C-alpha angles and dihedrals in degrees: 000000000000109000113212109225111222100171096103093065083079091049086060089091092056092262092167098051105116089211088067094062113118089205111310097182097042113148101179108097089197092066113147121255114262090223109040102008090239124149121274136214132198122263109191118209127182094253102034145345124264131198115221125199110236090210111042100013098237111157126203137165115272093213113028117222117255123249091256091051091052092046089053093049096046093045087065092057111109121203089206091062101044106027098069112105094018091119090057091052094046091048090052091050090048094050095047102039112014110031094081094051123098108261108256141130124325133186119198113203107208094010095175110187091354098249096144092044090049089057093047093047089055088054093054102263123146098239136200132167140182130201138159097219110102093199094049093046091049091055094042092051090058088062102030106025124207092350088088119077133195093224144121118231088252093056096039105105121185139142089212122108120208133224093211134022123192124210105174113176093341114103095068090060100054124096097219112027092179092059092049093049092055089053090050091049090053090055095049126086115242089260092037126135131222127205118199128181118189142148115284120218091194092059116118093241091051091054094046093047094047112177091358094061107143092228091066097101131152090240092056104086101174131033121201133187133208091270107041093044086068091050090048093051093045090051088055098047102270133117118214111233098176135005116185137167108258113247117199126192096205136168125250085241091065094041089055092049092051092049091057086080095046110122095226101073095201091070097055089044090057091047090048091050092057091042090059089051095048098037125214097286096053092039089061091052097049105090125198121191107210141155103261101212086250139105129222115209131195114199139168135199113276091234087075103043093124093063113093117229128211092258097052 
């Protein structure tokens, strides 16, 4: 079966540009925090070493993976495993955060197969998306036409400014988040909004799991929490309007596929046992509403902080 490679949706933000490296070969474990300039200490995991800010709690990889390492990791991603249920999640995000907004222009960074944009188009939004995966863009274009571009954010040239920009599961993958946020700010209108979804180190499951947290992956370069994400956005010219734990209503099928990568093998074995009992068809129908160890953030450019938004 042809496996659709989705890894390059993360390369959309110029992940592999060496100029975007924070300091991949850094050896000083006391390196200052990229957000607050606080001191850092080592946090040793089984698969790699993190640095954690002793002030704001930001975590980042001490030695960033090489381009070839990331290529190898992302090439193993399978759209068939992780794409199921995305429509449910995107619909939930739309209903809670976007449905009350005036229909306008939206840019999806790392749009993948265009699921979110497909929903927004159906609601009357002027949509546009960019992605670096040829296979994903080809599929998205069949639904959405020339509004989808095979581009990185660096190569995407436009005079257009957008009312809304989406960064779903992107920011944790980029080498220099500050650099990316300035690019995003340039693409937003002065009263534009930004939606970010990213893993949350202050989530209950993250605290319970400790060093075995399933979000600790080699391809995740930075780890935010519900507090320092606000500092990070403020530093880059954004004000946080809302910061919520991400709730996903996902199928047992998807839960099982995520748990395949869980470090404690007994847990995926249990999930696989029940999957064999339920079968694929029933596993996709069984829905579980759970906190996803992530945060979803709504932010706006600081130039417009006096304007009240629908969530305030």
